[in-house]
C-alpha positions as CSV (number, residue, x, y, z in Angstrom):
1,M,-26.6,96.0,-98.1
2,E,-28.0,96.2,-94.6
3,V,-26.9,92.6,-93.8
4,F,-23.4,93.3,-95.1
5,E,-23.2,96.5,-92.9
6,I,-24.4,94.5,-89.9
7,L,-21.8,91.8,-90.5
8,L,-19.0,94.4,-90.7
9,G,-20.3,96.0,-87.5
10,L,-20.3,92.7,-85.7
11,L,-16.7,91.9,-86.9
12,A,-15.6,95.4,-85.6
13,A,-17.3,94.7,-82.3
14,S,-15.5,91.3,-82.1
15,V,-12.2,93.0,-82.4
16,A,-13.0,95.4,-79.6
17,L,-14.4,92.7,-77.4
18,A,-11.3,90.5,-78.0
19,L,-9.1,93.3,-76.8
20,V,-11.3,93.7,-73.7
21,A,-11.1,90.0,-73.0
22,R,-7.3,90.0,-73.3
23,R,-7.0,93.1,-71.1
24,L,-9.3,91.6,-68.4
25,H,-7.9,88.1,-68.7
26,V,-11.4,86.8,-69.2
27,P,-12.3,84.0,-71.7
28,L,-13.1,85.4,-75.1
29,A,-16.4,83.4,-75.4
30,V,-17.8,85.0,-72.2
31,V,-16.9,88.6,-73.3
32,L,-18.4,88.0,-76.8
33,V,-21.7,86.7,-75.4
34,L,-22.0,89.5,-72.8
35,G,-21.1,92.0,-75.6
36,G,-23.8,90.6,-77.8
37,M,-26.3,91.0,-75.0
38,A,-25.3,94.6,-74.5
39,L,-25.6,95.3,-78.2
40,A,-29.1,93.6,-78.2
41,L,-30.3,96.1,-75.6
42,V,-29.1,99.2,-77.5
43,P,-32.2,101.1,-78.8
44,G,-32.4,101.5,-82.6
45,L,-30.1,98.7,-83.6
46,P,-31.7,96.4,-86.3
47,T,-32.9,93.0,-85.3
48,I,-30.7,90.1,-86.4
49,E,-32.6,87.5,-88.2
50,F,-30.9,84.3,-87.1
51,D,-31.7,81.4,-89.5
52,P,-30.9,78.3,-87.4
53,Q,-30.5,76.0,-90.4
54,L,-28.0,78.4,-92.0
55,A,-26.2,78.7,-88.7
56,L,-25.7,75.0,-88.5
57,V,-24.5,74.7,-92.0
58,L,-22.3,77.9,-91.8
59,F,-20.7,77.4,-88.5
60,L,-20.5,73.7,-87.7
61,P,-18.7,72.1,-90.6
62,P,-15.6,74.4,-90.6
63,L,-15.3,74.5,-86.8
64,L,-15.7,70.7,-86.4
65,Q,-13.5,70.0,-89.4
66,A,-10.7,72.2,-88.0
67,S,-10.9,70.5,-84.6
68,A,-10.8,67.1,-86.2
69,Y,-7.9,68.2,-88.5
70,R,-5.8,69.0,-85.5
71,T,-6.8,65.9,-83.5
72,D,-4.0,63.7,-82.2
73,W,-5.3,60.4,-83.6
74,P,-3.2,58.1,-81.4
75,A,-4.3,59.9,-78.3
76,F,-7.9,60.1,-79.5
77,R,-7.9,56.3,-80.2
78,F,-6.3,55.5,-76.8
79,N,-9.0,57.7,-75.0
80,L,-11.9,56.5,-77.1
81,R,-13.6,54.8,-74.1
82,P,-13.8,58.0,-71.9
83,I,-14.6,60.0,-75.0
84,L,-17.6,57.8,-75.8
85,L,-18.7,57.8,-72.2
86,L,-19.0,61.6,-72.4
87,A,-20.1,62.0,-76.1
88,V,-22.9,59.4,-75.8
89,G,-23.4,58.4,-72.2
90,A,-23.2,61.9,-70.7
91,V,-25.3,63.4,-73.4
92,L,-28.1,60.9,-72.9
93,F,-27.9,61.1,-69.1
94,T,-27.8,64.9,-69.2
95,A,-30.8,65.1,-71.5
96,A,-32.8,62.8,-69.2
97,V,-32.0,64.8,-66.1
98,V,-32.9,68.1,-67.8
99,A,-36.1,66.6,-69.3
100,V,-37.2,65.4,-65.9
101,T,-36.4,68.7,-64.2
102,A,-38.3,70.7,-66.9
103,K,-41.3,68.4,-66.7
104,M,-41.5,68.8,-63.0
105,L,-41.3,72.6,-63.2
106,V,-43.5,73.0,-66.3
107,P,-46.1,70.2,-66.0
108,D,-47.9,71.3,-69.2
109,L,-44.8,70.6,-71.2
110,P,-45.1,67.3,-73.1
111,W,-42.5,64.7,-72.3
112,A,-41.2,64.6,-75.8
113,A,-40.8,68.4,-75.7
114,A,-38.9,68.1,-72.4
115,V,-36.6,65.6,-74.0
116,A,-36.1,68.0,-76.9
117,L,-35.0,70.6,-74.4
118,G,-32.6,68.1,-72.8
119,A,-31.1,67.2,-76.1
120,I,-30.7,70.9,-77.0
121,V,-28.6,71.8,-74.0
122,A,-26.8,68.4,-73.5
123,P,-23.7,68.8,-75.7
124,P,-20.9,71.0,-74.4
125,D,-19.3,73.4,-76.9
126,A,-15.8,72.7,-78.0
127,V,-15.0,76.3,-78.9
128,A,-15.9,77.7,-75.5
129,A,-13.9,75.1,-73.6
130,T,-10.8,75.5,-75.9
131,S,-10.9,79.3,-75.5
132,V,-10.4,78.8,-71.8
133,L,-8.1,75.8,-71.7
134,K,-5.6,77.1,-74.2
135,N,-4.3,79.6,-71.5
136,F,-3.3,76.8,-69.2
137,R,-0.7,74.0,-69.3
138,I,-3.1,71.2,-68.2
139,P,-2.4,67.5,-68.8
140,K,-2.8,66.6,-72.4
141,R,-5.2,63.8,-71.7
142,I,-7.8,66.2,-70.3
143,V,-7.6,68.3,-73.5
144,T,-7.8,65.2,-75.6
145,V,-10.9,63.9,-73.9
146,L,-12.7,67.3,-74.0
147,E,-11.8,67.8,-77.7
148,G,-12.7,64.2,-78.6
149,E,-16.0,64.6,-76.8
150,S,-16.8,67.8,-78.6
151,L,-16.2,66.1,-82.0
152,L,-18.9,63.4,-81.3
153,N,-21.4,64.7,-78.8
154,D,-23.1,67.1,-81.2
155,A,-24.0,64.1,-83.4
156,S,-25.6,62.1,-80.5
157,A,-27.4,65.1,-79.2
158,L,-28.8,66.2,-82.6
159,V,-30.0,62.6,-83.3
160,L,-31.9,62.6,-80.0
161,Y,-33.2,66.1,-80.7
162,R,-34.7,65.0,-84.0
163,F,-36.2,62.0,-82.4
164,A,-37.8,64.1,-79.7
165,V,-39.1,66.7,-82.2
166,T,-40.6,64.0,-84.5
167,A,-42.2,62.3,-81.5
168,T,-43.7,65.6,-80.3
169,M,-45.1,66.6,-83.7
170,A,-46.2,63.1,-84.8
171,G,-47.5,62.1,-81.4
172,S,-45.4,59.0,-80.9
173,I,-42.3,57.1,-82.2
174,S,-41.0,53.6,-81.4
175,F,-37.9,53.1,-79.4
176,G,-36.7,50.5,-81.9
177,E,-37.1,53.0,-84.7
178,A,-35.2,55.7,-82.8
179,S,-32.3,53.3,-82.0
180,L,-32.1,52.2,-85.7
181,T,-32.1,55.8,-86.7
182,F,-29.3,56.6,-84.3
183,V,-27.0,53.8,-85.6
184,A,-27.8,54.5,-89.2
185,A,-27.1,58.3,-88.8
186,A,-23.8,57.6,-87.0
187,V,-22.5,55.0,-89.5
188,G,-23.8,56.8,-92.5
189,G,-22.3,60.1,-91.5
190,T,-18.9,58.6,-90.9
191,V,-18.9,56.8,-94.2
192,V,-20.0,59.9,-96.1
193,G,-17.3,62.0,-94.4
194,Y,-14.6,59.4,-95.1
195,L,-15.5,59.1,-98.8
196,V,-15.6,62.9,-99.2
197,G,-12.2,63.1,-97.4
198,R,-10.7,60.5,-99.7
199,A,-12.1,62.3,-102.7
200,A,-10.5,65.5,-101.5
201,M,-7.2,63.8,-101.2
202,W,-7.5,62.5,-104.8
203,I,-8.1,66.1,-105.9
204,F,-5.2,67.5,-103.9
205,A,-2.8,65.1,-105.7
206,R,-3.8,66.7,-109.0
207,L,-4.0,70.3,-108.1
208,E,-0.5,71.2,-107.0
209,D,-1.7,74.8,-106.3
210,T,-1.6,76.2,-102.7
211,L,-4.6,78.5,-103.1
212,L,-6.8,75.8,-104.7
213,D,-5.7,73.3,-102.1
214,I,-6.8,75.6,-99.3
215,L,-10.1,76.3,-101.1
216,V,-10.8,72.6,-101.5
217,T,-10.1,72.0,-97.7
218,F,-13.0,74.4,-97.0
219,L,-15.3,72.9,-99.6
220,A,-14.6,69.3,-98.4
221,G,-16.1,70.0,-95.0
222,F,-19.2,71.7,-96.3
223,A,-19.6,69.0,-99.0
224,A,-19.4,66.2,-96.4
225,Y,-21.9,67.9,-94.1
226,I,-24.4,68.9,-96.7
227,A,-24.2,65.5,-98.5
228,A,-24.8,63.7,-95.2
229,E,-27.8,65.9,-94.3
230,H,-29.3,65.3,-97.7
231,L,-29.0,61.5,-97.1
232,H,-30.6,62.0,-93.7
233,V,-27.5,60.8,-91.8
234,S,-25.2,62.7,-89.4
235,G,-23.7,65.8,-91.0
236,V,-21.7,66.5,-87.8
237,L,-20.0,63.1,-88.0
238,A,-19.4,63.5,-91.7
239,A,-17.6,66.8,-91.1
240,V,-15.6,65.2,-88.3
241,A,-14.6,62.1,-90.4
242,C,-13.6,64.3,-93.3
243,G,-11.4,66.4,-91.0
244,L,-9.8,63.3,-89.6
245,V,-8.9,62.0,-93.1
246,L,-7.4,65.3,-94.1
247,G,-5.5,65.6,-90.8
248,R,-4.1,62.1,-91.1
249,Q,-3.0,62.6,-94.7
250,Q,-1.8,66.3,-94.6
251,H,1.9,65.5,-94.4
252,A,1.8,63.2,-97.4
253,A,-0.6,65.2,-99.6
254,F,0.2,68.8,-98.9
255,T,3.2,70.8,-99.8
256,A,5.1,72.7,-97.1
257,Q,3.7,76.0,-98.5
258,T,0.1,74.7,-98.4
259,R,0.5,73.5,-94.7
260,L,1.9,76.9,-93.6
261,E,-0.5,79.1,-95.5
262,S,-3.6,77.0,-94.8
263,G,-2.8,77.2,-91.1
264,A,-2.9,81.0,-91.2
265,V,-6.1,81.0,-93.3
266,W,-7.9,78.5,-91.1
267,A,-6.9,80.3,-87.9
268,F,-8.4,83.5,-89.3
269,V,-11.6,81.8,-90.3
270,E,-12.0,80.0,-87.0
271,F,-11.6,83.4,-85.1
272,V,-14.2,85.1,-87.3
273,L,-16.7,82.3,-87.0
274,T,-16.2,81.9,-83.3
275,A,-16.6,85.6,-82.7
276,L,-19.8,85.8,-84.8
277,V,-21.2,82.7,-83.1
278,F,-21.0,84.0,-79.5
279,I,-22.0,87.6,-80.4
280,L,-25.1,86.2,-82.2
281,I,-25.9,84.2,-79.1
282,G,-26.0,87.3,-77.0
283,L,-28.0,89.2,-79.7
284,Q,-30.9,86.8,-79.3
285,L,-31.7,88.3,-75.9
286,R,-34.0,91.1,-77.1
287,D,-36.3,88.8,-79.1
288,L,-36.5,86.2,-76.3
289,L,-37.5,88.8,-73.8
290,A,-40.1,90.3,-76.1
291,R,-41.8,87.0,-76.6
292,L,-41.9,86.2,-72.9
293,E,-43.2,89.5,-71.7
294,N,-46.4,87.9,-70.4
295,Y,-44.5,85.6,-68.0
296,D,-43.7,86.5,-64.4
297,P,-40.0,87.6,-64.4
298,W,-39.3,85.9,-61.1
299,Q,-40.9,82.6,-62.2
300,L,-38.7,82.8,-65.4
301,A,-35.6,83.4,-63.3
302,G,-36.4,80.5,-61.1
303,L,-37.0,78.1,-64.0
304,G,-33.7,79.2,-65.7
305,L,-31.7,78.8,-62.5
306,A,-33.2,75.3,-61.8
307,V,-32.6,74.0,-65.3
308,S,-29.1,75.4,-65.4
309,A,-28.3,73.9,-62.0
310,A,-29.6,70.5,-63.1
311,L,-27.6,70.7,-66.3
312,I,-24.3,71.5,-64.5
313,A,-24.9,69.0,-61.7
314,S,-25.7,66.2,-64.1
315,R,-22.3,66.2,-65.6
316,F,-20.7,65.7,-62.2
317,V,-23.2,62.9,-61.3
318,W,-22.3,61.1,-64.5
319,L,-18.6,61.6,-64.7
320,F,-17.4,60.5,-61.3
321,P,-19.1,57.1,-61.4
322,A,-18.3,56.6,-65.1
323,T,-14.7,57.3,-64.3
324,W,-14.3,55.1,-61.1
325,L,-16.8,52.2,-61.5
326,P,-15.3,50.6,-64.7
327,R,-11.9,50.6,-63.0
328,A,-13.3,49.3,-59.8
329,L,-14.9,46.4,-61.6
330,S,-12.1,45.6,-64.0
331,P,-8.6,45.0,-62.7
332,S,-7.2,44.8,-66.3
333,L,-8.6,48.2,-67.1
334,R,-7.3,49.6,-63.8
335,E,-3.8,48.2,-64.6
336,R,-3.9,49.4,-68.2
337,D,-5.4,52.8,-67.4
338,P,-4.9,53.8,-63.7
339,M,-7.5,55.9,-61.9
340,P,-7.1,59.6,-62.6
341,P,-6.9,62.1,-59.8
342,W,-10.2,63.4,-58.6
343,S,-9.1,66.9,-59.5
344,H,-8.8,65.9,-63.2
345,V,-12.4,64.6,-63.1
346,T,-13.5,67.8,-61.4
347,V,-12.0,69.9,-64.2
348,L,-13.6,67.6,-66.9
349,S,-17.0,68.0,-65.1
350,W,-16.8,71.8,-64.8
351,A,-15.7,72.3,-68.5
352,G,-19.2,71.9,-69.8
353,M,-19.9,75.3,-71.4
354,R,-22.7,75.3,-74.1
355,G,-22.7,77.3,-77.3
356,V,-23.8,77.5,-80.9
357,V,-25.2,74.0,-81.4
358,S,-27.6,74.5,-78.4
359,L,-28.8,77.8,-79.6
360,A,-29.2,76.8,-83.3
361,A,-31.1,73.6,-82.3
362,A,-33.4,75.6,-80.1
363,L,-34.1,78.2,-82.8
364,A,-34.7,75.4,-85.3
365,L,-37.8,74.1,-83.4
366,P,-41.0,74.4,-85.5
367,A,-43.1,77.5,-84.9
368,E,-46.0,75.4,-83.7
369,F,-43.8,73.3,-81.3
370,P,-45.4,73.0,-77.8
371,G,-43.7,75.3,-75.3
372,R,-41.3,76.6,-78.0
373,D,-40.8,80.0,-76.3
374,I,-40.1,78.6,-72.8
375,I,-37.7,76.0,-74.3
376,L,-35.9,78.8,-76.1
377,F,-35.6,80.8,-72.9
378,L,-34.3,77.9,-70.9
379,A,-31.8,77.0,-73.5
380,F,-30.5,80.6,-73.6
381,C,-30.3,80.6,-69.8
382,A,-28.3,77.3,-69.9
383,I,-25.9,78.8,-72.5
384,L,-25.5,82.0,-70.5
385,A,-25.1,80.3,-67.1
386,T,-22.5,77.8,-68.3
387,L,-20.5,80.3,-70.3
388,V,-20.4,83.0,-67.7
389,L,-20.3,80.9,-64.5
390,Q,-18.1,78.0,-65.7
391,G,-16.2,80.0,-68.3
392,T,-15.0,82.6,-65.8
393,T,-14.3,80.1,-63.0
394,L,-12.7,77.2,-64.9
395,G,-9.3,79.0,-64.9
396,P,-9.3,79.7,-61.2
397,L,-10.5,76.2,-60.5
398,I,-7.5,74.7,-62.5
399,R,-5.1,76.9,-60.5
400,R,-6.8,76.0,-57.2
401,L,-6.7,72.3,-57.8
402,G,-3.2,72.4,-59.2
403,V,-4.2,70.7,-62.4
404,S,-1.3,71.8,-64.5
405,E,1.9,70.3,-65.9
406,P,4.9,70.5,-63.5
407,E,7.0,73.6,-64.1
408,D,10.1,71.5,-64.8
409,E,8.4,69.9,-67.7
410,P,9.4,71.5,-71.0
411,A,6.7,73.9,-72.3
412,N,8.0,73.3,-75.8
413,P,6.9,69.9,-77.2
414,G,9.9,70.0,-79.5
415,V,12.3,69.2,-76.6
416,T,10.6,66.2,-75.1
417,P,12.6,63.0,-75.1
418,E,10.4,61.6,-77.8
419,A,10.8,64.7,-80.0
420,I,14.6,64.7,-79.5
421,D,14.8,61.0,-80.6
422,A,12.6,61.7,-83.6
423,R,14.8,64.8,-84.6
424,S,17.9,62.6,-84.2
425,T,16.4,60.0,-86.5
426,A,15.4,62.6,-89.1
427,T,18.9,64.2,-89.0
428,V,20.6,60.9,-89.5
429,A,18.4,60.2,-92.5
430,A,19.3,63.6,-93.9
431,M,23.0,62.9,-93.4
432,D,22.7,59.5,-95.1
433,A,21.0,61.1,-98.1
434,V,23.7,63.8,-98.5
435,A,26.5,61.3,-97.9
436,E,25.4,59.4,-101.0
437,K,26.3,62.5,-103.1
438,L,30.0,62.7,-101.9
439,D,31.2,60.4,-104.6
440,D,29.5,62.5,-107.3
441,P,32.1,65.0,-108.6
442,E,29.3,67.5,-109.5
443,H,27.9,67.7,-106.0
444,A,30.9,66.6,-103.8
445,D,31.9,70.1,-102.5
446,V,28.3,71.2,-101.9
447,A,27.5,67.9,-100.2
448,E,30.5,68.2,-97.9
449,D,29.4,71.7,-96.8
450,L,25.9,70.5,-96.2
451,L,27.1,67.4,-94.4
452,R,29.2,69.6,-92.1
453,D,26.1,71.6,-91.1
454,L,24.1,68.5,-90.5
455,R,26.8,67.1,-88.2
456,V,26.6,70.3,-86.2
457,R,22.8,69.8,-85.9
458,A,23.3,66.2,-84.9
459,K,25.8,67.2,-82.2
460,R,23.2,69.7,-80.8
461,V,20.6,66.9,-80.7
462,D,23.0,64.6,-78.8
463,Q,23.8,67.3,-76.3
464,A,20.0,67.9,-75.7
465,R,19.5,64.1,-75.2
466,Q,22.4,63.8,-72.7
467,D,21.3,66.8,-70.6
468,A,17.7,67.6,-71.3
469,G,17.5,70.6,-69.0
470,T,20.7,72.3,-70.0
471,G,20.3,71.3,-73.7
472,A,16.8,72.8,-73.8
473,Q,18.1,76.0,-72.2
474,R,21.0,76.3,-74.6
475,E,18.7,75.6,-77.6
476,A,16.2,78.2,-76.4
477,A,19.0,80.8,-76.0
478,R,20.3,80.0,-79.5
479,R,16.9,80.4,-81.1
480,G,16.4,83.7,-79.2
481,L,19.7,85.0,-80.7
482,R,18.7,83.9,-84.1
483,L,15.4,85.8,-83.8
484,T,17.4,88.9,-82.8
485,A,19.7,88.5,-85.8
486,I,16.8,88.0,-88.2
487,E,15.1,91.2,-86.9
488,A,18.3,93.1,-87.3
489,A,18.8,91.8,-90.8
490,R,15.2,92.8,-91.8
491,A,15.6,96.3,-90.3
492,K,18.8,96.8,-92.2
493,L,17.3,95.7,-95.5
494,L,14.3,98.0,-95.1
495,A,16.4,100.9,-93.9
496,E,19.2,100.9,-96.5
497,H,18.1,98.9,-99.5
498,K,14.4,99.7,-99.8
499,D,15.0,102.2,-102.6
500,E,17.8,100.2,-104.3
501,L,15.9,97.0,-104.9
502,D,12.7,96.5,-106.8
503,S,9.7,95.4,-104.9
504,E,9.9,91.8,-106.2
505,A,13.5,91.3,-105.0
506,M,12.8,93.0,-101.7
507,S,9.8,90.8,-101.1
508,A,11.8,87.7,-101.9
509,L,14.6,88.7,-99.4
510,V,12.1,89.6,-96.6
511,A,10.1,86.4,-97.3
512,E,13.3,84.3,-96.7
513,L,13.8,86.0,-93.3
514,D,10.0,85.6,-92.5
515,L,10.1,81.9,-93.2
516,E,13.3,81.4,-91.1
517,E,11.6,83.3,-88.3
518,Q,8.5,81.2,-88.6
519,Q,10.6,78.0,-88.6
520,I,12.2,79.1,-85.3
521,R,8.9,80.1,-83.7
522,V,7.3,76.8,-84.7
523,A,10.3,75.0,-83.1
524,M,9.8,77.1,-80.0
525,G,6.1,76.1,-79.8
526,E,4.8,79.6,-80.7
527,G,3.7,78.8,-84.3
């Protein structure tokens, strides 16, 4: 009962903190962490027992699966080289830099334990970066690279982490064995995730029930992760691969109702899990301080600042050469993928906030692990420093560097030239299908009416193609008027017919208006 009450209290706190973040225009992740720290210092509040293994299983599969589900696969594949340079190269380089820094500052710390600390803090957190970037119209490629990195970097970091922990506890481990483990974990996790995703698609084809479909989407991610972990391969990559399969097949396998309702359900679950993750990070402060009370506070502060500075700087040291050197050495690459502006690389370098994976990995260290408490403290400092410092300054940095889409570009992806062409093609296909029914006496009149509506739609598409700016403005005005009309119709129904119609009929009429409104908002880029 106490656990349930604590959970409800944390959810209530997350609502209040989300409102504070919105009012102060501060990233939600930052406010949640600071709020959790404040709650941890309140006398009399119960201690939160944070099971790291449960945290990894509870939080990672759905959050990673949701990110993979929304991934733009063509863009992901096109940017695979920079994504791998970050997800593998930057993780290994960052872990090495942090390990060397920690070993220099804490000489008694074994090398393998120092590498474990590096692996713990190496992977940036996708949720933290997304919570900041979603408020800005930055180039899509930056978002694609960051999201793609976050899908893969946890796997490489956790494999390195397990290698370091095993080496520390066992005394030694061969480099060849570690390399083989890394490859096997990556390939095995991907295969498990793909197979679970295909199995889920097979189940969807036979369910034909929206609620069951949504439930299976959740179970699939957990099944992929847990199955992979039992097989000692990467559960992270399994959840990612499963999410990619579901995302690629969603339009063929899911009904329109399933896609709409699952979007709302997943958005709710993502918010709840994200809020709990960052509040729980802040709540660990009290236990950490209690275990480190014998250390000199100034020495601890210096260690935390030094490791956090090395962590932040290492990403810059890796990213700029990794971006420029391949293009400088390869004319074909430079021609195919020109050098990005330095401001874009700066934003990518600064968007390195840490989160739940780092904390859970630190807490999962064995109780007898050498230097466990100091590693926990340094990991917490890294999470706090990157979230607060980088999380609060990433937005101003984007504005300062001008890393945003030009104002004359359409904010609505539905009015880009490519989208207009696709809408035209779809409208023509619809007109052809209806025209086939004109010779059928039973459907001729209805088909003619529908064909007339489709011709009007095709005319609007042609107008938008001929004059993108004016066409987009006209379409936006038309949609705004439709929303006003829908609101008036809904108000009229509720005001004058609420008592005349039974609840089922009223619900059906309101649902029609709600779906039409949602259709318009999705077309406007608000859905």
